[in-house]
The first five atom37 places (N, CA, C, CB, O) and aatype in JSON, in Angstrom:
{
  "aatype": [12, 10, 16, 12, 11, 11, 2, 7, 2, 1, 19, 17, 19, 16, 13, 16, 13, 15, 14, 16, 18, 15, 19, 6, 3, 19, 0, 19, 15, 7, 6, 17, 2, 6, 17, 11, 6, 6, 14, 12, 11, 5, 11, 11, 2, 7, 3, 18, 18, 9, 16, 11, 9, 10, 1, 0, 7, 3, 15, 13, 5, 13, 7, 18, 11, 19, 2, 5, 2, 3, 17, 10, 16, 6, 6, 0, 4, 14, 15, 19, 14, 16, 19, 18, 0, 15, 5, 2, 15, 10, 10, 16, 10],
  "atom_mask": [
    [1, 1, 1, 1, 1],
    [1, 1, 1, 1, 1],
    [1, 1, 1, 1, 1],
    [1, 1, 1, 1, 1],
    [1, 1, 1, 1, 1],
    [1, 1, 1, 1, 1],
    [1, 1, 1, 1, 1],
    [1, 1, 1, 0, 1],
    [1, 1, 1, 1, 1],
    [1, 1, 1, 1, 1],
    [1, 1, 1, 1, 1],
    [1, 1, 1, 1, 1],
    [1, 1, 1, 1, 1],
    [1, 1, 1, 1, 1],
    [1, 1, 1, 1, 1],
    [1, 1, 1, 1, 1],
    [1, 1, 1, 1, 1],
    [1, 1, 1, 1, 1],
    [1, 1, 1, 1, 1],
    [1, 1, 1, 1, 1],
    [1, 1, 1, 1, 1],
    [1, 1, 1, 1, 1],
    [1, 1, 1, 1, 1],
    [1, 1, 1, 1, 1],
    [1, 1, 1, 1, 1],
    [1, 1, 1, 1, 1],
    [1, 1, 1, 1, 1],
    [1, 1, 1, 1, 1],
    [1, 1, 1, 1, 1],
    [1, 1, 1, 0, 1],
    [1, 1, 1, 1, 1],
    [1, 1, 1, 1, 1],
    [1, 1, 1, 1, 1],
    [1, 1, 1, 1, 1],
    [1, 1, 1, 1, 1],
    [1, 1, 1, 1, 1],
    [1, 1, 1, 1, 1],
    [1, 1, 1, 1, 1],
    [1, 1, 1, 1, 1],
    [1, 1, 1, 1, 1],
    [1, 1, 1, 1, 1],
    [1, 1, 1, 1, 1],
    [1, 1, 1, 1, 1],
    [1, 1, 1, 1, 1],
    [1, 1, 1, 1, 1],
    [1, 1, 1, 0, 1],
    [1, 1, 1, 1, 1],
    [1, 1, 1, 1, 1],
    [1, 1, 1, 1, 1],
    [1, 1, 1, 1, 1],
    [1, 1, 1, 1, 1],
    [1, 1, 1, 1, 1],
    [1, 1, 1, 1, 1],
    [1, 1, 1, 1, 1],
    [1, 1, 1, 1, 1],
    [1, 1, 1, 1, 1],
    [1, 1, 1, 0, 1],
    [1, 1, 1, 1, 1],
    [1, 1, 1, 1, 1],
    [1, 1, 1, 1, 1],
    [1, 1, 1, 1, 1],
    [1, 1, 1, 1, 1],
    [1, 1, 1, 0, 1],
    [1, 1, 1, 1, 1],
    [1, 1, 1, 1, 1],
    [1, 1, 1, 1, 1],
    [1, 1, 1, 1, 1],
    [1, 1, 1, 1, 1],
    [1, 1, 1, 1, 1],
    [1, 1, 1, 1, 1],
    [1, 1, 1, 1, 1],
    [1, 1, 1, 1, 1],
    [1, 1, 1, 1, 1],
    [1, 1, 1, 1, 1],
    [1, 1, 1, 1, 1],
    [1, 1, 1, 1, 1],
    [1, 1, 1, 1, 1],
    [1, 1, 1, 1, 1],
    [1, 1, 1, 1, 1],
    [1, 1, 1, 1, 1],
    [1, 1, 1, 1, 1],
    [1, 1, 1, 1, 1],
    [1, 1, 1, 1, 1],
    [1, 1, 1, 1, 1],
    [1, 1, 1, 1, 1],
    [1, 1, 1, 1, 1],
    [1, 1, 1, 1, 1],
    [1, 1, 1, 1, 1],
    [1, 1, 1, 1, 1],
    [1, 1, 1, 1, 1],
    [1, 1, 1, 1, 1],
    [1, 1, 1, 1, 1],
    [1, 1, 1, 1, 1]
  ],
  "atom_positions": [
    [[27.28, 49.41, 63.96], [27.18, 49.25, 65.17], [28.17, 48.3, 65.38], [25.92, 48.96, 65.61], [28.5, 47.49, 64.5]],
    [[28.64, 48.35, 66.45], [29.69, 47.28, 67.0], [29.23, 46.65, 68.2], [31.09, 47.89, 67.33], [28.4, 47.18, 68.95]],
    [[29.69, 45.65, 68.39], [29.36, 44.9, 69.57], [31.08, 44.17, 69.96], [27.9, 43.61, 69.14], [31.85, 43.62, 69.16]],
    [[31.27, 44.43, 71.56], [32.63, 43.62, 71.58], [32.53, 42.7, 73.09], [34.16, 44.86, 71.56], [31.89, 42.92, 74.12]],
    [[33.33, 41.74, 72.74], [33.21, 40.7, 74.11], [34.37, 40.58, 74.12], [32.43, 39.25, 74.17], [35.02, 40.58, 73.08]],
    [[35.02, 40.43, 75.56], [36.67, 40.53, 75.55], [36.88, 39.29, 76.53], [37.45, 42.21, 76.22], [36.28, 39.23, 77.61]],
    [[37.75, 38.32, 76.11], [38.24, 37.07, 76.56], [39.69, 36.69, 76.86], [37.86, 36.28, 75.72], [40.29, 35.81, 76.24]],
    [[40.2, 37.41, 77.86], [41.48, 37.13, 77.69], [42.33, 38.3, 77.08], [0.0, 0.0, 0.0], [42.24, 39.43, 77.55]],
    [[43.15, 38.01, 76.04], [43.93, 38.97, 75.32], [43.18, 39.09, 73.88], [45.55, 38.48, 75.21], [43.55, 39.9, 73.03]],
    [[42.11, 38.25, 73.7], [40.73, 38.43, 72.36], [39.5, 39.03, 72.75], [40.1, 36.94, 71.75], [38.7, 38.81, 73.66]],
    [[39.55, 39.83, 71.86], [38.05, 40.55, 71.53], [37.38, 40.19, 70.31], [38.14, 42.1, 71.4], [37.78, 40.38, 69.16]],
    [[36.13, 39.53, 70.75], [35.0, 39.13, 69.68], [34.55, 40.58, 69.28], [33.62, 38.1, 70.34], [34.26, 41.3, 70.23]],
    [[34.42, 41.18, 67.9], [34.15, 42.14, 67.54], [32.9, 41.7, 66.56], [35.31, 42.81, 67.09], [33.11, 40.88, 65.67]],
    [[31.56, 42.27, 66.74], [30.84, 41.76, 65.91], [30.29, 43.25, 65.21], [29.79, 40.7, 66.61], [29.7, 44.03, 65.96]],
    [[30.49, 43.62, 63.85], [30.5, 44.76, 62.98], [28.99, 44.58, 62.54], [31.72, 44.73, 61.73], [28.6, 43.49, 62.12]],
    [[28.27, 45.51, 62.61], [26.69, 45.5, 62.12], [26.42, 46.48, 61.23], [25.64, 45.69, 63.22], [26.28, 47.6, 61.73]],
    [[26.3, 46.38, 60.06], [25.97, 47.88, 59.31], [24.35, 47.95, 58.68], [27.17, 48.11, 57.82], [24.02, 46.94, 58.06]],
    [[23.41, 48.96, 58.79], [22.45, 48.84, 58.77], [21.91, 49.63, 57.84], [22.12, 48.84, 59.73], [21.39, 50.69, 58.19]],
    [[21.95, 49.29, 56.72], [21.45, 50.04, 55.29], [20.33, 51.35, 55.22], [20.72, 48.85, 54.4], [19.24, 51.25, 55.78]],
    [[20.58, 52.12, 54.75], [19.66, 53.41, 54.67], [19.19, 53.58, 53.28], [20.43, 54.76, 55.12], [18.46, 54.53, 52.98]],
    [[19.64, 52.53, 52.28], [18.94, 52.47, 51.12], [19.21, 51.12, 50.27], [19.28, 53.7, 50.35], [19.18, 50.02, 50.83]],
    [[19.38, 51.2, 49.37], [19.26, 49.9, 48.29], [20.67, 49.33, 48.29], [18.79, 50.37, 46.55], [21.61, 49.96, 47.82]],
    [[20.8, 48.23, 48.79], [22.18, 47.25, 49.2], [21.92, 46.13, 48.67], [22.55, 46.95, 50.77], [20.87, 45.51, 48.79]],
    [[22.94, 45.78, 48.01], [23.26, 44.13, 47.23], [24.03, 43.58, 48.27], [24.28, 44.02, 45.6], [23.63, 42.63, 48.94]],
    [[25.34, 44.25, 48.47], [26.17, 43.44, 49.01], [26.92, 44.57, 49.86], [26.99, 42.55, 47.96], [26.98, 45.76, 49.56]],
    [[27.56, 43.88, 51.15], [28.46, 44.69, 52.21], [29.46, 43.98, 52.48], [27.86, 45.05, 53.5], [29.32, 42.77, 52.68]],
    [[30.71, 44.62, 52.56], [32.1, 44.06, 52.85], [32.84, 44.63, 54.12], [32.99, 44.33, 51.63], [32.56, 45.81, 54.33]],
    [[33.52, 44.19, 54.81], [34.07, 44.83, 55.77], [35.82, 44.55, 55.51], [33.39, 44.28, 57.2], [36.27, 43.41, 55.46]],
    [[36.7, 45.84, 55.37], [37.61, 45.82, 55.0], [38.58, 46.49, 56.4], [37.47, 46.4, 53.66], [37.92, 47.29, 57.06]],
    [[39.82, 46.28, 56.85], [40.52, 46.86, 57.95], [41.95, 46.25, 57.74], [0.0, 0.0, 0.0], [42.31, 45.4, 56.92]],
    [[42.76, 46.98, 58.81], [44.05, 46.76, 58.89], [44.38, 45.34, 59.19], [44.57, 47.61, 59.8], [45.35, 44.76, 58.71]],
    [[43.56, 44.84, 59.97], [43.97, 43.43, 60.71], [44.04, 42.5, 59.58], [42.84, 42.84, 61.92], [44.65, 41.49, 59.92]],
    [[43.62, 42.46, 58.33], [43.9, 41.73, 57.42], [44.25, 41.96, 56.06], [43.16, 41.14, 57.46], [43.95, 41.29, 55.07]],
    [[45.14, 43.37, 56.15], [45.65, 43.9, 54.99], [44.73, 44.61, 54.23], [46.2, 42.97, 54.25], [45.23, 45.05, 53.2]],
    [[43.57, 44.86, 54.39], [42.24, 45.42, 53.88], [41.86, 44.77, 52.93], [42.19, 46.7, 53.47], [41.56, 45.2, 51.82]],
    [[41.83, 43.14, 53.49], [41.16, 42.13, 52.43], [39.56, 42.39, 52.44], [41.5, 40.42, 52.88], [39.15, 42.39, 53.6]],
    [[38.54, 42.62, 51.5], [37.35, 42.79, 51.75], [36.59, 41.23, 52.19], [36.83, 43.54, 50.5], [36.67, 40.17, 51.56]],
    [[35.83, 41.49, 53.47], [35.35, 40.17, 53.93], [34.11, 40.15, 53.89], [35.71, 39.78, 55.17], [33.6, 40.71, 54.85]],
    [[33.21, 39.61, 52.95], [31.64, 40.12, 52.82], [30.9, 39.57, 54.13], [30.81, 39.46, 51.3], [31.25, 38.63, 54.84]],
    [[29.86, 40.35, 54.25], [29.38, 40.23, 55.56], [27.93, 39.36, 55.1], [29.2, 41.87, 56.41], [27.6, 39.2, 53.93]],
    [[27.23, 38.91, 56.16], [26.21, 38.06, 56.13], [24.89, 39.18, 56.12], [26.33, 36.95, 57.43], [24.91, 40.21, 56.79]],
    [[23.96, 38.86, 55.41], [22.97, 39.5, 55.94], [21.72, 39.09, 56.64], [22.7, 40.05, 55.16], [21.34, 38.01, 56.2]],
    [[20.87, 39.6, 57.66], [19.95, 39.01, 58.68], [18.43, 39.34, 58.0], [20.21, 39.75, 60.33], [18.28, 40.2, 57.13]],
    [[17.59, 38.7, 58.42], [16.17, 38.67, 57.76], [16.24, 40.07, 57.81], [14.79, 37.88, 58.53], [16.45, 40.61, 56.72]],
    [[16.11, 40.94, 58.99], [15.76, 42.32, 59.27], [16.49, 43.37, 58.06], [16.32, 42.66, 60.89], [16.17, 44.56, 58.12]],
    [[17.29, 43.01, 57.18], [18.16, 43.38, 56.36], [19.31, 43.86, 56.54], [0.0, 0.0, 0.0], [19.88, 44.4, 55.6]],
    [[19.9, 43.76, 57.82], [21.38, 44.22, 58.55], [22.38, 43.38, 58.27], [21.39, 44.26, 60.12], [22.07, 42.19, 58.27]],
    [[23.54, 43.66, 58.01], [24.22, 43.13, 57.47], [25.6, 42.71, 58.89], [24.45, 44.06, 56.13], [25.88, 43.53, 59.76]],
    [[26.16, 41.51, 58.81], [27.06, 41.53, 60.01], [27.95, 40.47, 59.94], [26.37, 41.45, 61.29], [27.68, 39.44, 59.32]],
    [[29.2, 40.67, 60.64], [30.17, 39.79, 60.6], [31.36, 39.97, 62.16], [30.87, 40.09, 59.03], [32.07, 40.9, 62.52]],
    [[31.14, 38.74, 62.67], [32.27, 38.75, 63.98], [33.61, 38.37, 63.41], [31.9, 37.56, 65.29], [33.86, 37.56, 62.52]],
    [[34.44, 39.17, 64.13], [35.72, 38.88, 63.91], [36.57, 38.5, 65.52], [36.31, 40.23, 63.05], [36.04, 38.81, 66.59]],
    [[37.7, 37.92, 65.47], [38.39, 37.79, 66.79], [39.71, 38.38, 66.59], [38.52, 36.29, 67.31], [40.51, 37.97, 65.74]],
    [[40.0, 39.6, 67.57], [41.17, 40.63, 67.18], [41.72, 40.55, 68.69], [40.65, 42.41, 66.53], [41.19, 39.91, 69.59]],
    [[42.85, 41.3, 68.77], [43.89, 41.05, 69.73], [43.58, 42.37, 70.52], [45.5, 40.86, 69.08], [43.49, 43.43, 69.9]],
    [[43.43, 42.34, 71.87], [42.77, 43.44, 72.84], [44.34, 44.1, 72.78], [41.96, 42.85, 74.67], [45.46, 43.6, 72.72]],
    [[43.82, 45.45, 72.82], [45.11, 46.34, 73.17], [45.41, 47.18, 71.72], [0.0, 0.0, 0.0], [46.02, 48.24, 71.59]],
    [[44.84, 46.45, 70.82], [45.34, 47.04, 69.26], [44.4, 47.9, 68.92], [45.47, 45.96, 67.98], [43.38, 48.2, 69.54]],
    [[44.8, 48.3, 67.85], [44.08, 49.62, 66.78], [43.9, 49.27, 65.68], [44.83, 50.91, 66.49], [44.78, 48.58, 65.18]],
    [[42.82, 49.57, 64.96], [42.79, 49.08, 63.44], [41.9, 49.89, 62.89], [42.37, 47.6, 63.14], [40.74, 49.93, 63.3]],
    [[42.49, 50.88, 61.56], [41.3, 51.31, 60.68], [40.77, 50.46, 59.76], [41.56, 52.39, 59.96], [41.46, 49.63, 59.17]],
    [[39.5, 50.62, 59.59], [38.78, 49.88, 58.87], [37.69, 50.78, 57.93], [38.17, 48.91, 59.83], [37.84, 51.98, 57.66]],
    [[36.67, 49.99, 57.54], [35.44, 50.52, 56.64], [34.3, 49.51, 56.09], [0.0, 0.0, 0.0], [34.19, 48.29, 56.14]],
    [[33.65, 50.35, 55.66], [32.57, 49.03, 54.69], [32.74, 49.67, 53.7], [30.75, 48.65, 54.95], [32.84, 50.9, 53.68]],
    [[32.8, 48.7, 52.45], [32.48, 48.72, 51.2], [30.87, 48.13, 50.96], [33.59, 47.94, 50.5], [30.51, 47.04, 51.39]],
    [[29.99, 49.06, 50.19], [28.93, 48.87, 50.24], [28.54, 48.9, 48.32], [28.32, 49.95, 51.35], [28.88, 49.78, 47.52]],
    [[27.83, 47.74, 48.05], [27.45, 47.61, 46.67], [28.8, 47.78, 45.42], [26.26, 48.8, 46.49], [28.82, 48.25, 44.28]],
    [[29.78, 47.2, 46.25], [31.21, 47.24, 45.4], [31.79, 48.65, 45.34], [31.01, 46.74, 43.79], [32.99, 48.71, 45.08]],
    [[31.2, 49.7, 45.51], [31.36, 50.84, 45.36], [31.56, 52.08, 46.26], [30.64, 50.91, 44.8], [32.42, 52.95, 46.08]],
    [[30.36, 52.05, 47.55], [30.69, 53.17, 48.48], [31.58, 52.57, 49.28], [29.55, 53.79, 49.28], [31.76, 51.36, 49.39]],
    [[32.43, 53.85, 50.1], [33.03, 53.23, 51.06], [32.36, 54.2, 52.23], [34.7, 53.14, 50.87], [32.18, 55.41, 52.12]],
    [[32.04, 53.37, 53.4], [31.56, 54.26, 54.63], [32.1, 53.88, 55.96], [30.03, 54.2, 54.78], [32.56, 52.78, 56.26]],
    [[31.99, 55.02, 56.81], [32.67, 54.61, 58.01], [31.68, 53.75, 58.92], [33.21, 55.89, 58.79], [30.68, 53.19, 58.46]],
    [[32.06, 53.71, 60.22], [31.42, 53.23, 61.47], [30.97, 54.33, 62.43], [32.35, 52.34, 62.18], [31.73, 54.8, 63.28]],
    [[29.79, 54.67, 62.28], [29.04, 56.1, 63.19], [29.45, 55.77, 64.37], [27.24, 56.35, 63.27], [29.22, 56.78, 65.05]],
    [[30.06, 54.75, 65.24], [30.25, 54.24, 66.6], [31.83, 54.63, 66.79], [29.87, 52.5, 66.75], [32.28, 54.72, 67.94]],
    [[32.53, 54.81, 65.85], [33.78, 55.0, 65.9], [34.44, 56.5, 65.56], [34.23, 54.01, 65.09], [33.88, 57.19, 64.7]],
    [[35.35, 56.88, 66.08], [35.96, 58.19, 65.32], [36.43, 57.69, 64.21], [37.12, 59.03, 66.02], [36.72, 56.5, 64.1]],
    [[36.55, 58.45, 63.39], [36.85, 59.11, 61.98], [38.67, 59.43, 61.95], [35.79, 60.8, 61.83], [39.42, 59.88, 62.81]],
    [[38.9, 58.94, 60.52], [40.58, 59.54, 60.59], [40.6, 59.51, 58.85], [42.12, 58.18, 61.6], [40.13, 58.82, 57.95]],
    [[41.39, 60.63, 58.99], [41.47, 61.13, 57.07], [42.38, 59.75, 56.67], [42.68, 63.17, 56.52], [42.86, 58.99, 57.52]],
    [[42.51, 59.61, 55.38], [43.19, 58.62, 54.56], [44.12, 59.48, 53.44], [42.01, 57.6, 53.82], [43.98, 60.66, 53.12]],
    [[44.88, 58.73, 53.06], [45.8, 59.65, 51.84], [45.02, 59.56, 50.59], [47.48, 58.99, 51.46], [45.39, 60.1, 49.55]],
    [[43.77, 58.78, 50.72], [42.94, 58.84, 49.39], [41.95, 59.95, 49.77], [42.13, 57.31, 48.94], [40.85, 59.74, 49.24]],
    [[41.97, 60.8, 50.36], [40.78, 62.15, 50.54], [39.42, 61.42, 50.94], [40.45, 63.18, 48.86], [38.31, 61.79, 50.54]],
    [[39.65, 60.38, 51.76], [38.5, 59.55, 52.23], [38.65, 59.56, 53.72], [38.49, 58.03, 51.62], [39.62, 60.16, 54.18]],
    [[37.84, 58.97, 54.49], [38.08, 58.79, 55.88], [37.83, 57.03, 55.96], [36.92, 59.85, 56.89], [37.16, 56.34, 55.19]],
    [[38.63, 56.59, 57.16], [38.44, 55.53, 57.64], [38.13, 55.4, 59.24], [39.46, 54.9, 57.23], [38.8, 56.07, 60.02]],
    [[37.06, 54.5, 59.75], [37.09, 54.24, 61.14], [38.17, 54.11, 61.81], [36.52, 53.31, 61.4], [39.23, 53.74, 61.31]],
    [[37.99, 54.43, 63.12], [39.54, 53.91, 64.13], [38.83, 52.95, 65.24], [40.59, 55.56, 65.18], [38.23, 53.55, 66.14]],
    [[38.83, 51.8, 65.28], [38.68, 50.71, 66.23], [39.48, 50.58, 67.37], [38.81, 49.63, 65.65], [40.23, 49.65, 67.08]],
    [[39.76, 50.98, 68.51], [40.24, 50.77, 69.25], [39.85, 49.66, 70.43], [40.4, 51.74, 69.38], [38.74, 49.76, 70.95]],
    [[40.76, 48.61, 70.87], [40.52, 47.47, 71.46], [40.96, 47.66, 72.91], [41.17, 46.37, 70.75], [40.85, 46.73, 73.71]]
  ]
}
């Protein structure tokens, strides 16, 4: 799930991942930071989240890395194929 709040040329994007199986850790990676994994915090209800401030008008590919192994996309965004025979989510601000 994504929530976005625009303020001028910046957009506060909160990425929320709701696991459907046993999860030890979740990170988000994307083009905005050259694919560096950013650990997400866990809420009391089990969801993981992180808020990023990104530039309005840009588009970024990203994904969630779960348990240091699984690469998952965001269902609220379109998916695009990668050169690694997987899919990335496409976020357009």
